[in-house]
C-alpha positions in Angstrom: -28.6 -120.4 19.2 -32.3 -121.1 18.5 -34.8 -122.5 21.0 -34.6 -126.1 19.8 -30.8 -126.2 20.0 -30.9 -124.7 23.4 -33.3 -127.4 24.6 -30.9 -130.1 23.2 -27.9 -128.5 24.9 -29.9 -128.5 28.2 -31.0 -132.1 28.2 -28.1 -133.8 26.3 -26.4 -135.1 29.4 -29.5 -135.9 31.4 -30.8 -139.4 32.1 -33.4 -140.6 29.6 -36.4 -140.6 32.1 -35.6 -137.0 33.0 -35.4 -136.0 29.3 -38.8 -137.7 28.7 -40.3 -135.8 31.7 -38.9 -132.5 30.5 -40.3 -133.0 27.0 -43.7 -134.1 28.3 -43.8 -131.1 30.6 -43.0 -128.8 27.7 -45.9 -130.3 25.7 -48.3 -129.9 28.6 -47.3 -126.3 29.1 -47.7 -125.6 25.4 -51.2 -127.0 25.3 -52.3 -125.2 28.5 -50.7 -121.8 27.8 -50.4 -121.5 24.1 -52.9 -123.7 22.3 -55.4 -123.6 25.2 -55.4 -119.8 25.5 -58.8 -118.4 24.9 -59.2 -115.5 22.5 -61.1 -112.7 24.3 -64.3 -111.1 23.3 -64.0 -108.0 21.1 -66.0 -105.1 22.4 -68.3 -103.3 20.0 -71.4 -101.1 20.2 -74.6 -101.0 18.3 -77.0 -98.1 18.9 -80.5 -99.2 19.6 -83.3 -97.6 17.6 -85.0 -94.6 19.1 -88.3 -96.3 18.8 -87.3 -98.8 21.4 -86.8 -96.2 24.2 -89.2 -96.2 27.1 -91.9 -93.6 26.7 -91.6 -93.4 22.9 -94.9 -93.0 21.1 -95.2 -93.2 17.3 -97.9 -91.9 15.2 -101.2 -93.8 15.3 -102.1 -95.9 12.2 -105.5 -94.6 11.2 -106.5 -97.7 9.3 -106.4 -101.2 10.7 -102.7 -102.1 11.2 -101.3 -104.2 8.4 -98.0 -105.0 6.8 -98.8 -103.7 3.3 -99.1 -100.1 2.3 -101.8 -99.2 -0.3 -100.3 -97.8 -3.5 -96.7 -98.6 -2.4 -95.8 -102.1 -3.6 -92.9 -103.7 -1.8 -93.2 -101.3 1.2 -93.8 -102.9 4.6 -95.5 -101.1 7.4 -94.0 -101.9 10.8 -96.0 -101.3 14.0 -96.0 -102.1 17.7 -98.6 -104.8 18.2 -99.2 -103.7 21.8 -100.3 -100.1 20.8 -100.9 -100.3 17.0 -98.6 -97.3 16.5 -96.2 -97.1 13.6 -92.6 -98.0 13.9 -91.8 -96.8 10.4 -91.8 -98.3 6.9 -89.1 -100.4 5.2 -88.7 -101.4 1.6 -88.7 -105.1 1.0 -85.6 -106.7 -0.4 -85.6 -107.2 -4.2 -84.5 -110.3 -6.0 -81.4 -108.4 -7.3 -80.5 -107.2 -3.8 -80.9 -110.7 -2.4 -78.6 -112.1 -5.1 -76.0 -109.5 -4.2 -76.2 -110.4 -0.5 -75.8 -114.1 -1.4 -72.8 -113.3 -3.5 -71.1 -111.4 -0.6 -72.0 -114.2 1.8 -70.4 -116.8 -0.5 -67.2 -114.8 -0.8 -67.0 -114.3 3.0 -67.7 -118.0 3.7 -64.8 -119.2 1.6 -62.4 -117.6 4.1 -64.6 -118.2 7.2 -64.6 -122.0 6.5 -60.8 -122.0 7.1 -61.0 -120.5 10.6 -60.2 -122.5 13.7 -62.8 -123.4 16.3 -61.0 -121.1 18.7 -61.5 -118.2 16.3 -65.2 -119.1 16.0 -65.5 -119.2 19.8 -64.0 -115.7 19.9 -66.9 -114.5 17.7 -69.4 -116.2 20.0 -67.8 -114.8 23.1 -68.1 -111.4 21.5 -71.8 -111.9 20.8 -72.3 -113.2 24.4 -70.5 -110.2 25.9 -72.7 -107.9 23.9 -75.9 -109.7 24.9 -75.1 -109.7 28.6 -74.0 -106.0 28.4 -77.0 -104.8 26.5 -79.8 -106.9 28.0 -82.3 -104.1 28.6 -81.9 -102.5 25.2 -82.4 -105.9 23.5 -85.5 -106.5 25.6 -86.9 -103.1 24.8 -86.4 -103.6 21.0 -88.1 -107.1 21.3 -91.0 -105.7 23.3 -91.6 -102.9 20.8 -91.3 -105.2 17.8 -93.5 -108.0 19.1 -95.7 -106.4 21.8 -94.4 -108.7 24.6 -93.5 -107.7 28.2 -90.0 -107.1 29.5 -90.3 -110.3 31.6 -91.1 -112.4 28.6 -88.3 -110.7 26.6 -85.8 -111.4 29.4 -86.6 -115.1 29.7 -87.4 -115.8 26.0 -84.9 -113.5 24.2 -81.9 -112.9 26.4 -81.7 -115.9 28.6 -82.2 -118.5 25.9 -79.8 -116.8 23.5 -77.1 -116.5 26.2 -77.6 -120.2 27.1 -77.2 -121.3 23.4 -74.1 -119.1 23.1 -72.6 -120.6 26.2 -73.4 -124.2 25.2 -71.9 -123.8 21.7 -68.8 -122.2 23.1 -68.3 -125.1 25.5 -69.5 -128.1 23.5 -69.7 -127.0 19.9 -66.3 -128.3 18.8 -67.0 -131.7 20.4 -70.4 -131.9 18.6 -68.7 -131.4 15.2 -66.0 -134.0 15.7 -66.0 -137.0 13.3 -68.5 -139.6 14.4 -67.5 -143.2 13.9 -70.4 -145.5 13.1 -70.9 -149.3 13.4 -71.4 -150.6 9.8 -73.1 -153.7 11.2 -72.3 -157.4 11.0 -72.8 -157.8 7.3 -70.4 -154.9 6.6 -67.9 -155.7 9.4 -65.0 -155.6 6.9 -65.8 -151.9 6.3 -65.4 -148.7 8.3 -67.9 -145.9 8.5 -67.9 -142.4 10.0 -69.7 -139.1 9.6 -67.6 -136.1 8.8 -69.1 -132.7 9.5 -68.1 -130.1 6.9 -69.4 -126.5 6.2 -72.3 -126.4 3.8 -71.5 -122.9 2.5 -74.3 -120.3 2.7 -77.5 -121.2 4.6 -80.7 -119.4 5.0 -82.8 -118.7 8.1 -86.5 -118.1 7.9 -87.5 -116.9 11.3 -90.8 -116.2 13.0 -91.8 -112.9 14.5 -92.7 -113.9 18.1 -89.2 -114.0 19.5 -87.4 -111.6 17.1 -84.0 -111.6 18.8 -83.6 -115.2 19.8 -85.1 -116.6 16.6 -82.7 -114.5 14.5 -79.5 -115.0 16.5 -80.1 -118.7 17.2 -79.4 -120.0 13.7 -76.6 -117.4 13.3 -74.8 -119.1 16.2 -75.0 -122.6 14.8 -74.3 -121.5 11.2 -71.1 -119.5 12.0 -69.7 -122.1 14.4 -70.1 -124.8 11.8 -68.1 -122.7 9.3 -71.1 -121.4 7.2 -72.3 -118.0 6.2 -75.9 -117.2 6.8 -78.5 -114.9 5.2 
């Protein structure tokens, strides 16, 4: 006997008000304990770069620090603004590489756009757990990258990012609900509403002064809205 038949057998001989109460109670329990169940954060680790460790000292840059390297087009010189010491060199992304990344993002977004808000909240809970569990490493990387102090990094990188994650987890779904608009007296015979839908792949051009918060901030909004982001 399946569950639906079992329910019918149990309530068949009960008075109608009792049947309604039983059914209503079942709906409430389903919402609270099944649909309302939060998906937990998924632990993951990301090793911080060695250059971010306290006491690290890179080689001094003999010339005035700059982002370009003479004789090496497309190579970016990274350095600690507080000390002027080299953090290493990276090769700038080429147009072909960018097109490849956009292609991967488009492919991933097609599936991501079909996820539920609870699945998206799980991703944000995962990011929040990582931020809270690796505050010092995040601050050390931000300090080395931008030349700021640990206090500034704590307040401007970790605290703000955690606050945006918490707000989006709690209020993001409501912010993206359909928004009914008043069409005005002359259009009273019509109905109007704003429907929020994923755009696809979006781009984030971020500034250097808060490297962690300014990078993760648009990622939070883009992912929760069903987009991919580059």
